[in-house]
N, CA, C and O atoms as a DFTB+ gen file, in Angstrom:
668 C
 N C O
     1  1    -112.001    -162.545     -83.741
     2  2    -111.155    -161.492     -84.256
     3  2    -110.253    -162.100     -85.319
     4  3    -109.820    -163.248     -85.216
     5  1    -109.988    -161.316     -86.320
     6  2    -109.024    -161.783     -87.304
     7  2    -108.129    -160.627     -87.720
     8  3    -108.541    -159.468     -87.770
     9  1    -106.913    -160.985     -88.009
    10  2    -105.929    -160.036     -88.514
    11  2    -106.338    -159.712     -89.932
    12  3    -106.630    -160.611     -90.721
    13  1    -106.361    -158.429     -90.262
    14  2    -106.822    -158.038     -91.589
    15  2    -105.676    -157.644     -92.498
    16  3    -105.537    -158.192     -93.591
    17  1    -104.846    -156.692     -92.060
    18  2    -103.734    -156.266     -92.905
    19  2    -102.696    -155.524     -92.090
    20  3    -102.958    -155.077     -90.973
    21  1    -101.510    -155.401     -92.669
    22  2    -100.427    -154.671     -92.007
    23  2     -99.691    -153.847     -93.040
    24  3     -99.548    -154.241     -94.197
    25  1     -99.232    -152.703     -92.596
    26  2     -98.295    -151.885     -93.362
    27  2     -97.101    -151.717     -92.430
    28  3     -97.134    -152.251     -91.322
    29  1     -96.060    -151.008     -92.818
    30  2     -94.888    -150.929     -91.944
    31  2     -95.177    -150.496     -90.510
    32  3     -94.511    -150.964     -89.587
    33  1     -96.160    -149.608     -90.300
    34  2     -96.423    -149.187     -88.924
    35  2     -97.906    -149.142     -88.592
    36  3     -98.307    -148.389     -87.704
    37  1     -98.726    -149.920     -89.274
    38  2    -100.154    -149.966     -88.964
    39  2    -100.652    -151.399     -89.123
    40  3    -100.279    -152.107     -90.059
    41  1    -101.493    -151.799     -88.198
    42  2    -102.027    -153.155     -88.172
    43  2    -103.529    -153.053     -88.032
    44  3    -104.021    -152.323     -87.171
    45  1    -104.270    -153.772     -88.865
    46  2    -105.734    -153.731     -88.817
    47  2    -106.284    -155.094     -88.427
    48  3    -105.830    -156.136     -88.900
    49  1    -107.288    -155.049     -87.538
    50  2    -107.938    -156.252     -87.048
    51  2    -109.438    -156.069     -87.174
    52  3    -109.961    -154.967     -87.007
    53  1    -110.126    -157.168     -87.470
    54  2    -111.575    -157.148     -87.548
    55  2    -112.148    -157.877     -86.336
    56  3    -111.681    -158.955     -85.966
    57  1    -113.161    -157.275     -85.726
    58  2    -113.838    -157.845     -84.569
    59  2    -115.325    -157.939     -84.871
    60  3    -115.887    -157.053     -85.515
    61  1    -115.967    -159.012     -84.409
    62  2    -117.421    -158.994     -84.435
    63  2    -117.877    -158.339     -83.128
    64  3    -117.046    -158.009     -82.281
    65  1    -119.182    -158.151     -82.959
    66  2    -119.681    -157.436     -81.777
    67  2    -119.292    -158.153     -80.479
    68  3    -118.870    -157.516     -79.514
    69  1    -119.436    -159.467     -80.464
    70  2    -119.117    -160.233     -79.252
    71  2    -117.637    -160.100     -78.899
    72  3    -117.297    -159.926     -77.729
    73  1    -116.760    -160.180     -79.888
    74  2    -115.322    -160.070     -79.644
    75  2    -114.952    -158.678     -79.144
    76  3    -114.121    -158.538     -78.246
    77  1    -115.557    -157.663     -79.715
    78  2    -115.312    -156.294     -79.254
    79  2    -115.773    -156.131     -77.806
    80  3    -115.074    -155.522     -76.996
    81  1    -116.942    -156.672     -77.481
    82  2    -117.444    -156.605     -76.107
    83  2    -116.493    -157.306     -75.143
    84  3    -116.218    -156.791     -74.060
    85  1    -115.990    -158.476     -75.528
    86  2    -115.043    -159.206     -74.677
    87  2    -113.774    -158.391     -74.463
    88  3    -113.277    -158.279     -73.343
    89  1    -113.258    -157.825     -75.548
    90  2    -112.052    -157.005     -75.431
    91  2    -112.277    -155.874     -74.443
    92  3    -111.454    -155.656     -73.554
    93  1    -113.372    -155.158     -74.585
    94  2    -113.637    -154.022     -73.701
    95  2    -113.838    -154.468     -72.252
    96  3    -113.383    -153.789     -71.332
    97  1    -114.511    -155.596     -72.040
    98  2    -114.698    -156.090     -70.671
    99  2    -113.371    -156.452     -70.033
   100  3    -113.165    -156.191     -68.847
   101  1    -112.473    -157.044     -70.792
   102  2    -111.139    -157.382     -70.272
   103  2    -110.355    -156.103     -69.988
   104  3    -109.705    -156.000     -68.948
   105  1    -110.405    -155.133     -70.892
   106  2    -109.670    -153.883     -70.700
   107  2    -110.169    -153.096     -69.498
   108  3    -109.388    -152.411     -68.837
   109  1    -111.464    -153.188     -69.207
   110  2    -112.022    -152.466     -68.058
   111  2    -111.456    -152.973     -66.732
   112  3    -111.549    -152.275     -65.722
   113  1    -110.883    -154.153     -66.715
   114  2    -110.314    -154.723     -65.483
   115  2    -108.944    -154.142     -65.142
   116  3    -108.471    -154.295     -64.016
   117  1    -108.304    -153.477     -66.102
   118  2    -106.956    -152.932     -65.887
   119  2    -106.963    -151.878     -64.798
   120  3    -107.890    -151.068     -64.757
   121  1    -105.984    -151.846     -63.920
   122  2    -104.892    -152.807     -63.703
   123  2    -105.303    -153.885     -62.709
   124  3    -106.062    -153.627     -61.775
   125  1    -104.798    -155.079     -62.917
   126  2    -105.095    -156.182     -62.004
   127  2    -103.893    -156.621     -61.175
   128  3    -104.067    -157.228     -60.118
   129  1    -102.688    -156.329     -61.630
   130  2    -101.517    -156.692     -60.821
   131  2    -101.504    -155.780     -59.599
   132  3    -101.552    -154.558     -59.747
   133  1    -101.441    -156.349     -58.392
   134  2    -101.442    -155.515     -57.181
   135  2    -100.290    -154.518     -57.172
   136  3     -99.194    -154.811     -57.651
   137  1    -100.551    -153.348     -56.628
   138  2     -99.565    -152.261     -56.635
   139  2     -98.231    -152.669     -56.026
   140  3     -97.189    -152.263     -56.541
   141  1     -98.218    -153.443     -54.968
   142  2     -96.969    -153.810     -54.307
   143  2     -96.294    -155.044     -54.867
   144  3     -95.313    -155.522     -54.297
   145  1     -96.798    -155.570     -55.974
   146  2     -96.251    -156.815     -56.526
   147  2     -94.826    -156.665     -57.064
   148  3     -93.993    -157.550     -56.871
   149  1     -94.549    -155.563     -57.727
   150  2     -93.229    -155.368     -58.346
   151  2     -92.217    -154.953     -57.282
   152  3     -92.451    -154.019     -56.515
   153  1     -91.102    -155.653     -57.248
   154  2     -90.057    -155.388     -56.261
   155  2     -88.747    -155.106     -56.987
   156  3     -88.471    -155.683     -58.039
   157  1     -87.945    -154.216     -56.416
   158  2     -86.619    -153.943     -56.975
   159  2     -85.708    -155.150     -56.847
   160  3     -84.871    -155.411     -57.711
   161  1     -85.881    -155.873     -55.767
   162  2     -85.031    -157.021     -55.506
   163  2     -85.835    -158.082     -54.782
   164  3     -86.747    -157.766     -54.018
   165  1     -85.505    -159.316     -55.016
   166  2     -86.148    -160.399     -54.286
   167  2     -85.556    -160.532     -52.881
   168  3     -86.138    -161.168     -52.002
   169  1     -84.407    -159.927     -52.694
   170  2     -83.772    -159.931     -51.374
   171  2     -84.424    -158.861     -50.510
   172  3     -84.726    -157.772     -50.998
   173  1     -84.642    -159.155     -49.241
   174  2     -85.300    -158.160     -48.389
   175  2     -84.426    -156.932     -48.135
   176  3     -83.295    -157.041     -47.663
   177  1     -84.979    -155.763     -48.459
   178  2     -84.382    -154.455     -48.140
   179  2     -82.927    -154.296     -48.556
   180  3     -82.158    -153.667     -47.829
   181  1     -82.518    -154.848     -49.709
   182  2     -81.125    -154.687     -50.141
   183  2     -80.858    -153.296     -50.684
   184  3     -79.734    -152.805     -50.579
   185  1     -81.863    -152.648     -51.263
   186  2     -81.660    -151.315     -51.815
   187  2     -82.362    -150.238     -51.001
   188  3     -82.272    -149.057     -51.338
   189  1     -83.036    -150.610     -49.967
   190  2     -83.695    -149.626     -49.111
   191  2     -85.103    -149.332     -49.545
   192  3     -85.471    -149.506     -50.706
   193  1     -85.880    -148.882     -48.591
   194  2     -87.287    -148.580     -48.837
   195  2     -87.476    -147.370     -49.740
   196  3     -88.483    -147.280     -50.442
   197  1     -86.523    -146.436     -49.735
   198  2     -86.636    -145.235     -50.567
   199  2     -86.679    -145.605     -52.046
   200  3     -87.481    -145.058     -52.803
   201  1     -85.819    -146.532     -52.457
   202  2     -85.790    -146.942     -53.860
   203  2     -87.066    -147.698     -54.235
   204  3     -87.591    -147.524     -55.334
   205  1     -87.555    -148.522     -53.336
   206  2     -88.804    -149.238     -53.583
   207  2     -89.954    -148.243     -53.707
   208  3     -90.831    -148.413     -54.554
   209  1     -89.958    -147.228     -52.889
   210  2     -90.999    -146.197     -52.953
   211  2     -90.948    -145.472     -54.296
   212  3     -91.992    -145.165     -54.872
   213  1     -89.753    -145.196     -54.795
   214  2     -89.629    -144.555     -56.113
   215  2     -90.194    -145.452     -57.204
   216  3     -90.877    -144.977     -58.112
   217  1     -89.912    -146.744     -57.118
   218  2     -90.447    -147.684     -58.096
   219  2     -91.970    -147.675     -58.051
   220  3     -92.619    -147.591     -59.093
   221  1     -92.542    -147.762     -56.859
   222  2     -93.993    -147.794     -56.729
   223  2     -94.629    -146.501     -57.213
   224  3     -95.702    -146.527     -57.815
   225  1     -93.978    -145.366     -56.956
   226  2     -94.480    -144.076     -57.434
   227  2     -94.452    -144.014     -58.957
   228  3     -95.398    -143.536     -59.584
   229  1     -93.374    -144.493     -59.539
   230  2     -93.245    -144.500     -60.996
   231  2     -94.295    -145.415     -61.627
   232  3     -94.921    -145.054     -62.623
   233  1     -94.484    -146.593     -61.048
   234  2     -95.474    -147.524     -61.579
   235  2     -96.893    -146.970     -61.432
   236  3     -97.730    -147.165     -62.313
   237  1     -97.164    -146.282     -60.322
   238  2     -98.483    -145.679     -60.128
   239  2     -98.750    -144.621     -61.200
   240  3     -99.857    -144.540     -61.731
   241  1     -97.748    -143.820     -61.514
   242  2     -97.902    -142.804     -62.560
   243  2     -98.116    -143.469     -63.923
   244  3     -98.936    -143.013     -64.719
   245  1     -97.380    -144.540     -64.182
   246  2     -97.520    -145.276     -65.446
   247  2     -98.930    -145.868     -65.561
   248  3     -99.550    -145.797     -66.622
   249  1     -99.427    -146.445     -64.478
   250  2    -100.768    -147.027     -64.487
   251  2    -101.837    -145.963     -64.701
   252  3    -102.797    -146.180     -65.441
   253  1    -101.672    -144.820     -64.057
   254  2    -102.657    -143.746     -64.217
   255  2    -102.677    -143.256     -65.661
   256  3    -103.746    -143.003     -66.217
   257  1    -101.515    -143.122     -66.264
   258  2    -101.443    -142.713     -67.675
   259  2    -102.086    -143.780     -68.564
   260  3    -102.807    -143.448     -69.505
   261  1    -101.831    -145.045     -68.275
   262  2    -102.434    -146.124     -69.062
   263  2    -103.953    -146.133     -68.888
   264  3    -104.675    -146.360     -69.859
   265  1    -104.455    -145.893     -67.674
   266  2    -105.902    -145.819     -67.440
   267  2    -106.532    -144.680     -68.235
   268  3    -107.599    -144.836     -68.828
   269  1    -105.854    -143.530     -68.237
   270  2    -106.352    -142.377     -68.988
   271  2    -106.423    -142.709     -70.474
   272  3    -107.425    -142.439     -71.135
   273  1    -105.356    -143.293     -70.985
   274  2    -105.306    -143.658     -72.401
   275  2    -106.359    -144.711     -72.726
   276  3    -106.961    -144.678     -73.799
   277  1    -106.580    -145.634     -71.814
   278  2    -107.585    -146.672     -72.004
   279  2    -108.986    -146.075     -72.066
   280  3    -109.792    -146.469     -72.909
   281  1    -109.283    -145.123     -71.175
   282  2    -110.594    -144.456     -71.198
   283  2    -110.812    -143.765     -72.543
   284  3    -111.891    -143.857     -73.130
   285  1    -109.776    -143.073     -73.026
   286  2    -109.885    -142.409     -74.332
   287  2    -110.102    -143.433     -75.437
   288  3    -110.942    -143.243     -76.317
   289  1    -109.342    -144.514     -75.386
   290  2    -109.434    -145.561     -76.400
   291  2    -110.835    -146.153     -76.454
   292  3    -111.400    -146.325     -77.534
   293  1    -111.398    -146.464     -75.285
   294  2    -112.682    -147.162     -75.236
   295  2    -113.877    -146.247     -75.485
   296  3    -114.946    -146.727     -75.861
   297  1    -113.719    -144.949     -75.287
   298  2    -114.848    -144.038     -75.491
   299  2    -114.823    -143.346     -76.850
   300  3    -115.779    -142.654     -77.199
   301  1    -113.763    -143.513     -77.616
   302  2    -113.668    -142.886     -78.935
   303  2    -114.274    -143.822     -79.977
   304  3    -113.671    -144.846     -80.298
   305  1    -115.456    -143.494     -80.515
   306  2    -116.084    -144.386     -81.490
   307  2    -115.264    -144.534     -82.770
   308  3    -115.459    -145.490     -83.520
   309  1    -114.355    -143.603     -83.024
   310  2    -113.519    -143.700     -84.217
   311  2    -112.479    -144.801     -84.140
   312  3    -111.883    -145.155     -85.157
   313  1    -112.251    -145.348     -82.962
   314  2    -111.269    -146.422     -82.826
   315  2    -111.768    -147.748     -83.381
   316  3    -110.970    -148.588     -83.797
   317  1    -113.084    -147.942     -83.390
   318  2    -113.679    -149.182     -83.889
   319  2    -114.803    -148.867     -84.857
   320  3    -115.969    -149.121     -84.555
   321  1    -114.467    -148.315     -86.023
   322  2    -115.527    -147.999     -86.973
   323  2    -116.199    -149.277     -87.483
   324  3    -115.564    -150.319     -87.641
   325  1    -117.498    -149.158     -87.733
   326  2    -118.240    -150.290     -88.282
   327  2    -117.679    -150.629     -89.649
   328  3    -117.324    -149.751     -90.436
   329  1    -117.607    -151.935     -89.914
   330  2    -117.083    -152.426     -91.186
   331  2    -117.865    -153.684     -91.542
   332  3    -117.538    -154.776     -91.076
   333  1    -118.890    -153.532     -92.362
   334  2    -119.741    -154.680     -92.682
   335  2    -120.516    -155.096     -91.442
   336  3    -121.227    -154.290     -90.842
   337  1    -120.372    -156.360     -91.063
   338  2    -121.077    -156.877     -89.893
   339  2    -120.265    -156.729     -88.612
   340  3    -120.704    -157.160     -87.546
   341  1    -119.093    -156.128     -88.708
   342  2    -118.239    -156.033     -87.527
   343  2    -117.613    -154.668     -87.379
   344  3    -118.175    -153.646     -87.775
   345  1    -116.440    -154.686     -86.800
   346  2    -115.705    -153.459     -86.515
   347  2    -114.249    -153.671     -86.889
   348  3    -113.744    -154.793     -86.858
   349  1    -113.586    -152.592     -87.238
   350  2    -112.174    -152.681     -87.578
   351  2    -111.389    -151.767     -86.639
   352  3    -111.761    -150.615     -86.413
   353  1    -110.310    -152.297     -86.105
   354  2    -109.381    -151.504     -85.288
   355  2    -108.057    -151.468     -86.007
   356  3    -107.472    -152.509     -86.306
   357  1    -107.585    -150.269     -86.286
   358  2    -106.270    -150.082     -86.894
   359  2    -105.376    -149.420     -85.861
   360  3    -105.701    -148.361     -85.325
   361  1    -104.255    -150.055     -85.591
   362  2    -103.350    -149.597     -84.539
   363  2    -101.956    -149.391     -85.083
   364  3    -101.503    -150.125     -85.961
   365  1    -101.275    -148.382     -84.555
   366  2     -99.860    -148.206     -84.869
   367  2     -99.072    -149.265     -84.101
   368  3     -99.610    -149.918     -83.207
   369  1     -97.815    -149.431     -84.447
   370  2     -96.944    -150.365     -83.725
   371  2     -96.901    -149.984     -82.237
   372  3     -96.983    -150.852     -81.368
   373  1     -96.772    -148.695     -81.955
   374  2     -96.699    -148.239     -80.558
   375  2     -98.003    -148.531     -79.817
   376  3     -97.971    -148.951     -78.660
   377  1     -99.149    -148.316     -80.468
   378  2    -100.434    -148.598     -79.823
   379  2    -100.614    -150.094     -79.579
   380  3    -101.156    -150.494     -78.548
   381  1    -100.167    -150.909     -80.509
   382  2    -100.282    -152.353     -80.343
   383  2     -99.376    -152.837     -79.205
   384  3     -99.767    -153.710     -78.430
   385  1     -98.180    -152.280     -79.104
   386  2     -97.281    -152.644     -78.002
   387  2     -97.860    -152.188     -76.664
   388  3     -97.737    -152.899     -75.667
   389  1     -98.488    -151.012     -76.630
   390  2     -99.141    -150.539     -75.414
   391  2    -100.288    -151.468     -75.038
   392  3    -100.447    -151.813     -73.868
   393  1    -101.088    -151.877     -76.023
   394  2    -102.201    -152.785     -75.765
   395  2    -101.684    -154.109     -75.200
   396  3    -102.324    -154.700     -74.330
   397  1    -100.554    -154.569     -75.676
   398  2     -99.952    -155.795     -75.137
   399  2     -99.603    -155.632     -73.661
   400  3     -99.809    -156.556     -72.874
   401  1     -99.086    -154.485     -73.279
   402  2     -98.754    -154.244     -71.871
   403  2    -100.007    -154.276     -71.005
   404  3    -100.002    -154.863     -69.923
   405  1    -101.074    -153.651     -71.475
   406  2    -102.327    -153.620     -70.722
   407  2    -102.893    -155.033     -70.592
   408  3    -103.270    -155.456     -69.499
   409  1    -102.953    -155.760     -71.707
   410  2    -103.489    -157.126     -71.675
   411  2    -102.642    -158.032     -70.795
   412  3    -103.175    -158.893     -70.096
   413  1    -101.334    -157.845     -70.823
   414  2    -100.463    -158.673     -69.997
   415  2    -100.714    -158.411     -68.515
   416  3    -100.714    -159.341     -67.708
   417  1    -100.926    -157.154     -68.159
   418  2    -101.239    -156.827     -66.767
   419  2    -102.514    -157.534     -66.327
   420  3    -102.567    -158.094     -65.232
   421  1    -103.526    -157.513     -67.160
   422  2    -104.799    -158.135     -66.815
   423  2    -104.635    -159.661     -66.739
   424  3    -105.156    -160.293     -65.819
   425  1    -103.926    -160.245     -67.686
   426  2    -103.718    -161.706     -67.689
   427  2    -102.938    -162.147     -66.459
   428  3    -103.356    -163.064     -65.752
   429  1    -101.811    -161.502     -66.203
   430  2    -100.981    -161.864     -65.059
   431  2    -101.702    -161.540     -63.749
   432  3    -101.598    -162.298     -62.785
   433  1    -102.424    -160.435     -63.705
   434  2    -103.183    -160.092     -62.508
   435  2    -104.232    -161.144     -62.174
   436  3    -104.443    -161.455     -61.001
   437  1    -104.889    -161.693     -63.186
   438  2    -105.853    -162.773     -62.955
   439  2    -105.149    -164.016     -62.436
   440  3    -105.643    -164.691     -61.534
   441  1    -103.997    -164.309     -63.011
   442  2    -103.214    -165.473     -62.568
   443  2    -102.795    -165.302     -61.109
   444  3    -102.876    -166.245     -60.321
   445  1    -102.348    -164.098     -60.751
   446  2    -101.973    -163.834     -59.355
   447  2    -103.180    -163.944     -58.431
   448  3    -103.068    -164.476     -57.327
   449  1    -104.337    -163.443     -58.874
   450  2    -105.553    -163.515     -58.063
   451  2    -105.969    -164.963     -57.804
   452  3    -106.615    -165.261     -56.799
   453  1    -105.597    -165.849     -58.705
   454  2    -105.897    -167.273     -58.549
   455  2    -104.864    -167.988     -57.674
   456  3    -104.984    -169.187     -57.420
   457  1    -103.857    -167.256     -57.219
   458  2    -102.815    -167.870     -56.396
   459  2    -101.663    -168.431     -57.211
   460  3    -100.950    -169.315     -56.737
   461  1    -101.468    -167.937     -58.423
   462  2    -100.379    -168.360     -59.308
   463  2    -100.384    -169.870     -59.556
   464  3     -99.371    -170.532     -59.329
   465  1    -101.509    -170.424     -60.018
   466  2    -101.575    -171.884     -60.189
   467  2    -100.671    -172.373     -61.313
   468  3    -100.444    -171.677     -62.302
   469  1    -100.165    -173.583     -61.135
   470  2     -99.407    -174.245     -62.191
   471  2    -100.429    -174.937     -63.078
   472  3    -100.933    -176.005     -62.732
   473  1    -100.733    -174.340     -64.208
   474  2    -101.794    -174.840     -65.072
   475  2    -101.423    -176.151     -65.750
   476  3    -102.288    -176.823     -66.312
   477  1    -100.136    -176.526     -65.703
   478  2     -99.686    -177.774     -66.306
   479  2     -99.564    -178.893     -65.277
   480  3     -99.307    -180.040     -65.642
   481  1     -99.741    -178.579     -64.009
   482  2     -99.528    -179.556     -62.939
   483  2    -100.555    -180.675     -62.988
   484  3    -101.702    -180.473     -63.386
   485  1    -100.120    -181.850     -62.579
   486  2    -101.018    -183.000     -62.519
   487  2    -102.105    -182.795     -61.476
   488  3    -103.178    -183.390     -61.581
   489  1    -101.848    -181.967     -60.474
   490  2    -102.802    -181.733     -59.392
   491  2    -103.739    -180.565     -59.680
   492  3    -104.503    -180.160     -58.804
   493  1    -103.694    -180.024     -60.878
   494  2    -104.541    -178.879     -61.209
   495  2    -106.006    -179.234     -60.989
   496  3    -106.473    -180.281     -61.436
   497  1    -106.723    -178.360     -60.301
   498  2    -108.148    -178.588     -60.060
   499  2    -108.968    -177.671     -60.957
   500  3    -108.538    -176.572     -61.309
   501  1    -110.115    -178.126     -61.307
   502  2    -110.994    -177.353     -62.183
   503  2    -111.448    -176.075     -61.482
   504  3    -111.578    -176.047     -60.258
   505  1    -111.685    -175.029     -62.249
   506  2    -112.140    -173.763     -61.666
   507  2    -113.468    -173.925     -60.932
   508  3    -114.319    -174.729     -61.313
   509  1    -113.614    -173.156     -59.894
   510  2    -114.872    -173.096     -59.151
   511  2    -115.699    -171.958     -59.739
   512  3    -115.178    -171.172     -60.529
   513  1    -116.960    -171.853     -59.376
   514  2    -117.755    -170.714     -59.864
   515  2    -117.112    -169.365     -59.515
   516  3    -117.254    -168.395     -60.260
   517  1    -116.403    -169.310     -58.379
   518  2    -115.771    -168.053     -57.958
   519  2    -114.523    -167.720     -58.786
   520  3    -114.165    -166.549     -58.915
   521  1    -113.870    -168.722     -59.339
   522  2    -112.607    -168.479     -60.053
   523  2    -112.744    -168.527     -61.568
   524  3    -111.797    -168.187     -62.277
   525  1    -113.889    -168.936     -62.076
   526  2    -114.054    -169.079     -63.536
   527  2    -113.766    -167.784     -64.285
   528  3    -113.159    -167.809     -65.356
   529  1    -114.194    -166.661     -63.734
   530  2    -114.001    -165.384     -64.432
   531  2    -112.513    -165.103     -64.639
   532  3    -112.120    -164.624     -65.703
   533  1    -111.683    -165.393     -63.637
   534  2    -110.247    -165.153     -63.793
   535  2    -109.643    -166.060     -64.867
   536  3    -108.788    -165.621     -65.636
   537  1    -110.074    -167.305     -64.924
   538  2    -109.573    -168.207     -65.968
   539  2    -110.015    -167.727     -67.351
   540  3    -109.238    -167.774     -68.305
   541  1    -111.249    -167.271     -67.459
   542  2    -111.753    -166.763     -68.731
   543  2    -110.979    -165.514     -69.157
   544  3    -110.615    -165.379     -70.325
   545  1    -110.727    -164.604     -68.218
   546  2    -109.972    -163.382     -68.510
   547  2    -108.558    -163.742     -68.964
   548  3    -108.048    -163.167     -69.926
   549  1    -107.925    -164.692     -68.274
   550  2    -106.567    -165.112     -68.683
   551  2    -106.590    -165.660     -70.100
   552  3    -105.689    -165.374     -70.888
   553  1    -107.607    -166.443     -70.433
   554  2    -107.701    -167.049     -71.751
   555  2    -107.920    -165.997     -72.840
   556  3    -107.252    -166.027     -73.874
   557  1    -108.840    -165.080     -72.614
   558  2    -109.125    -164.044     -73.615
   559  2    -107.924    -163.130     -73.797
   560  3    -107.508    -162.867     -74.925
   561  1    -107.361    -162.641     -72.686
   562  2    -106.200    -161.742     -72.780
   563  2    -105.029    -162.448     -73.432
   564  3    -104.349    -161.866     -74.276
   565  1    -104.783    -163.695     -73.054
   566  2    -103.672    -164.447     -73.650
   567  2    -103.864    -164.698     -75.138
   568  3    -102.905    -164.636     -75.908
   569  1    -105.093    -164.981     -75.546
   570  2    -105.373    -165.190     -76.968
   571  2    -105.146    -163.925     -77.786
   572  3    -104.575    -163.973     -78.876
   573  1    -105.596    -162.800     -77.255
   574  2    -105.365    -161.524     -77.938
   575  2    -103.881    -161.209     -78.008
   576  3    -103.384    -160.771     -79.045
   577  1    -103.172    -161.430     -76.909
   578  2    -101.728    -161.185     -76.899
   579  2    -101.027    -162.016     -77.967
   580  3    -100.139    -161.520     -78.659
   581  1    -101.422    -163.272     -78.099
   582  2    -100.800    -164.162     -79.085
   583  2    -100.974    -163.620     -80.501
   584  3    -100.026    -163.610     -81.286
   585  1    -102.173    -163.175     -80.822
   586  2    -102.433    -162.635     -82.162
   587  2    -101.670    -161.334     -82.377
   588  3    -101.092    -161.130     -83.445
   589  1    -101.658    -160.448     -81.375
   590  2    -100.980    -159.166     -81.526
   591  2     -99.465    -159.357     -81.650
   592  3     -98.821    -158.677     -82.449
   593  1     -98.902    -160.262     -80.877
   594  2     -97.456    -160.530     -80.969
   595  2     -97.117    -161.102     -82.336
   596  3     -96.124    -160.708     -82.946
   597  1     -97.933    -162.026     -82.820
   598  2     -97.688    -162.605     -84.143
   599  2     -97.774    -161.534     -85.228
   600  3     -96.984    -161.544     -86.173
   601  1     -98.724    -160.614     -85.098
   602  2     -98.840    -159.527     -86.084
   603  2     -97.602    -158.643     -86.044
   604  3     -97.062    -158.285     -87.091
   605  1     -97.147    -158.288     -84.842
   606  2     -95.957    -157.434     -84.719
   607  2     -94.708    -158.107     -85.277
   608  3     -93.830    -157.441     -85.825
   609  1     -94.635    -159.414     -85.139
   610  2     -93.444    -160.128     -85.610
   611  2     -93.552    -160.530     -87.078
   612  3     -92.614    -161.099     -87.636
   613  1     -94.684    -160.238     -87.703
   614  2     -94.853    -160.566     -89.117
   615  2     -95.196    -162.018     -89.357
   616  3     -95.041    -162.508     -90.476
   617  1     -95.661    -162.726     -88.332
   618  2     -95.958    -164.148     -88.467
   619  2     -97.383    -164.438     -88.919
   620  3     -97.714    -165.592     -89.192
   621  1     -98.231    -163.421     -89.002
   622  2     -99.604    -163.644     -89.450
   623  2     -99.739    -163.193     -90.894
   624  3     -99.487    -162.028     -91.199
   625  1    -100.129    -164.084     -91.783
   626  2    -100.355    -163.650     -93.164
   627  2    -101.644    -162.849     -93.250
   628  3    -102.571    -163.068     -92.472
   629  1    -101.699    -161.936     -94.183
   630  2    -102.930    -161.201     -94.424
   631  2    -103.922    -162.166     -95.053
   632  3    -103.599    -162.805     -96.055
   633  1    -105.125    -162.291     -94.490
   634  2    -106.090    -163.248     -95.033
   635  2    -106.609    -162.808     -96.395
   636  3    -106.654    -161.618     -96.707
   637  1    -106.996    -163.788     -97.193
   638  2    -107.630    -163.485     -98.474
   639  2    -109.013    -162.911     -98.204
   640  3    -109.637    -163.234     -97.193
   641  1    -109.484    -162.072     -99.094
   642  2    -110.806    -161.463     -98.924
   643  2    -111.921    -162.511     -98.884
   644  3    -112.936    -162.300     -98.222
   645  1    -111.747    -163.630     -99.579
   646  2    -112.811    -164.629     -99.621
   647  2    -112.668    -165.707     -98.541
   648  3    -113.470    -166.640     -98.482
   649  1    -111.641    -165.576     -97.686
   650  2    -111.454    -166.564     -96.627
   651  2    -112.427    -166.290     -95.485
   652  3    -112.615    -165.136     -95.099
   653  1    -113.045    -167.334     -94.942
   654  2    -113.979    -167.111     -93.833
   655  2    -113.230    -166.673     -92.574
   656  3    -112.094    -167.082     -92.338
   657  1    -113.879    -165.847     -91.783
   658  2    -113.288    -165.404     -90.518
   659  2    -113.244    -166.576     -89.553
   660  3    -114.177    -167.379     -89.532
   661  1    -112.171    -166.705     -88.737
   662  2    -112.056    -167.838     -87.834
   663  2    -113.062    -167.825     -86.697
   664  3    -113.405    -168.893     -86.190
   665  1    -113.549    -166.672     -86.275
   666  2    -114.522    -166.620     -85.178
   667  2    -115.810    -166.028     -85.638
   668  3    -116.748    -165.904     -84.850
């Protein structure tokens, strides 16, 4: 994937077929953070179960809305029109920020599924066949997040037309 161009509220990215497939496979995993993961307080029952229930209800509604929007996004062929040998996705600032939330859920959910490993620890063990998919998902989602955040912050220059694509 490469950043193509930006205007004040629109960002364009180019994907080849493999990159688009990876993006869609990662998005299909949403949501991965377990429903009961978010807590109002780290202290046990300081605000009562009623408030925690409201939080969980609100998050469930948010997730359902995000799932609905994701289904629309992934099934609308106009979102990724063919452009030469690849596809182009143009997103508003709001859509890009929403995509960051979805990708972050999938990345963090994979990390939680792995038992929250310290990836910098000296005792880190290599992934097993059972855990490789979660590490791959974390890597893909994190890489996309990095590019999208850089685009939103204006840190990615628009590439020259004659510059080769990085992937």
